[in-house]
N, C-alpha and C positions, 0 to 999 in steps of 0.2 A: 035694201032700203034706198029710197030715192035720195039723190044728192041734196035737194032742197030741204027735205026733212032732217037730214043729218046736219045741215048748216043751222037749222032752227034749234035743234037740240044742243049743239055746241055753243051757239050764241046764248042760250038760256043758262048754260053752265058758267060762261064768262060773267053773265049778269049776276048769278048767284054769288060768285066770288067777289064781285064788286059790292054787292049788297052787304056781304059779310064784313068787309073792310070798313065800309062807310057806317054800318051799324055800330061796330066797335068804337069807331071814332066819335060818332054823334052821341052814343049812350054814355061815354066816359069810361067804359071798360078798358079802353086802350091804355089807360094810365097804369094798369097792372102789368102790361106787356112791353111797353116801349118808353124809353126816356124822352123828355120833352123835345129835344132837338130832332128826334126821328119821327115824330108824329106827323108833321106836315108832309113828309115823304110818303107815309102811308095814305094820307088823304089824297095826295096827287095820284098815287097808284090806283086807289079805288075809283077816283073820277075818270082816270084814263081807261080802266077796264070797263066802266059803265059806258063811256062813249064808244069804245070798240064793240062792245056787245050789242048796243042799240044799232050801230051802223050795220053790223053783220046780220042782225035780225031783220032790218028793213030791206036789205038787199039779198036775202037768202033765196028768194024765188026768181031772181033776175038771171037770165041766161047771158053768158059771156063767152067770147071766143077764147079757146084755150091757147091760141098763139102758134099752133103748128098744124100741118096737114095730117090727115088720117087716110089710111087705105080703105078700100071697100070692106065693109063689115066690121071695122074697128069701132069700139065704143069710145065715148067721150067722157067717161067717168074717171077722173083722176083723183078722186077723194076717197076711194075705197081703202080698206085696210083689213088686216087679219082679225082685229077685234070687233065684236058686235058694237055698234054705236050706243045702244042702250047700256051695255056693260061698261063702256068707257065713260058714259055720262054718270053712272052710279059711282064709279071709282073717283071721279072728279068732284062729286058733290056730297055724297053720303058722309065721308069722314068729316068734312067741314061742318055739315049740319049737325052731326052728333056732337062734335066738339063745342059748338056754340050752345047746344042745349044742355050739356052735362058738365062742362068744366066748372070748377068752383072758384076760379080766378085766385087761387092761392096754393100754398105748399103744404104737403103733409109733414108730419114731424120727421119721418125718415128722410124725406127729401131735404129738409132744413139741415139735418145732421150731415148730409153729404155736401151741403153748401157752407159748412164751417160753423154751424151753430155751437158745437161743443169743442171746437178747437181753441187752443190757447193763443191769444193775440200776441204777435210779435211784428207789428207793422212799422219797423224803423224806416223803411224806404218811403212809406207814405207820410210818416210824421215829419220827415225832413222837408217835405214840400210845404208844410204849414209855416206861417210867419212866426217869429219869436214872440213869446208871451211874457208879460210881466203882470203883477197884481194891478198896477195902474191901468194897463190896457184892458185887462179882464173886467175891471169895474166899469170902464167906459163902454165896452162893447157887449156886456151881458146884463140883462135886466135882473133886478133883485125882487124876490117875492115879498109879500107883506111880512112873512115870518123870517126873513133874512137869508134865504137860499138864493144863490146865483143860478140863473137858468142856463144850462149847457145842452148842446145837442149830444146825442149818444156818440156820434162820430168823434167829437173832440175828446171825450172820455176814453174811447177805445184807442185812438191814435197815441194818447199819452203814454201807453205802455211801451212804445218804441222810442221814446225820447226822454233822456234823464232830466233835461232842463224843464220839460213840461211836467214831469213827475214832481220835481222840487217845488214848482210853483203851485200845482194843482193838488198835491197831496195834503190832506187835512182840510180842504175847502168844503164848506157847506154848499152842496149843489142840488139842483132839481133837474130832472130829465124825464123823458117819456119814451115808451116803446111797447113792444109786445112781451108778455111774460110767459115763461114756460118753466117746467121743473128742471132742477139742476141734476145732471146724471154723473158728474165727475167730482170726486173728492167731497162728498157730502154725507159723512157718516152720521151726523147728528140731525140731519133733515132740516137744517136751518137756512139753507140756501136755495135761491132760484136764479134764473137767468133772464136777463132783459136783452132784447135784440131789435134791430131794424134791418130791412133789406136795402143793400146798396146796389144800384143798377147803373152800369156804364152806358149801355146802349139798349139792351133788351133783356127780357126775362131769362134768356139762356145764360147770360154772363152774370146774373145777379148773385149776390153773396150775402150771407148773414153777418152782421156786425154786432157782436154780443159783449156784455159785461156781466159780472157776477153780482148778485144781490145777497148780502149777508144780513139776515134779520135778527140773529142772536137768539132766536126762539122759533117756535113753530110758525111758519109764514101764515099770514091771513088768507082767508078764502077769497081768491080772485079768479076770474074766469080764465081757464087754460087757453093760452095763445091770444088772450084779450089785451086790449090797450090799457095801459096803466100809467099813472104819473107818480114818480117816486122821488123822495128827497132824503138826503142823508149826508154822511161824511165820505169823501172820496179817498181811497187808499190804494196803494200799489205794492202789496206784499209779494215776497218771493216764496212760492210754495212748491215743494218737490223740484227745486231747481228751475222753476219757471216763474217769470214775472206776470202777475195778473192784475187786471183792473177790477177792484172790489168796492162796491158802494155799500157802506154800513148804513142800513136803512133806518130812518126815523119815522117815516110815514109812507104809505103806499095806498093809492086809491084808484078805482077804475076811472078811465079817461074816455073822453069822446073820441070816436073813431074819426081820424082826419078825412076830409073829402078826398085828398090825394096823399098817398103815403110816400111823398117824395122825402128824401133823406134829411135835408137841411131845414125842414119846416120848423119855424119858431112858434 
């Protein structure tokens, strides 16, 4: 294959990668894969690839001195390789194109289980990083619903299992929170429990982790969409079960909730 044609093909591959990154950024799909602080880096990378691809495409047919002498009969093609350029192009672009077309931008239940959905929470090292709480501070910093429930993020309820002071303050509180709801698979002989979770992401989807609490309905749970967003209200408790401290919300009401535009963890 002629060197100029190879340069054109590889320039197009770079432009496809640039288009992929910029599409994810512009469409909003990037919020599923990167934490906010890292998204400008992705944007800069996509723009940089676009500039490089366009430059290489515009100069693909230009002849340039290779910088050293050649003997009689020696070729000037320094861009050849063992792999066919078309095969290389497919390897560079086909996986990206398939991923863009078929990814669901979410986790399967089995993947969520590997990311801690059904693990018992013992986050004492994280709870210690939170400021001390008192009822006075809670009432100042948390809104109250019209029916008297204090609005908490799921993170606060989860972290309280690792801090005895937080449990003393928050145990017995009437709280409202939101998240995704799934079936409870651990210690649920009467079928009265479900699990509420959100995903916590530090930098990217690879390090994301499920942050769950247990929902106790005291009867058969209502019909809610599996893995759908719900808003629940009830009494917060921290019972010790089978030697493990658990965050259990005794539910008074649970209703389907609007899917947030961005599932960032600390959304109010």
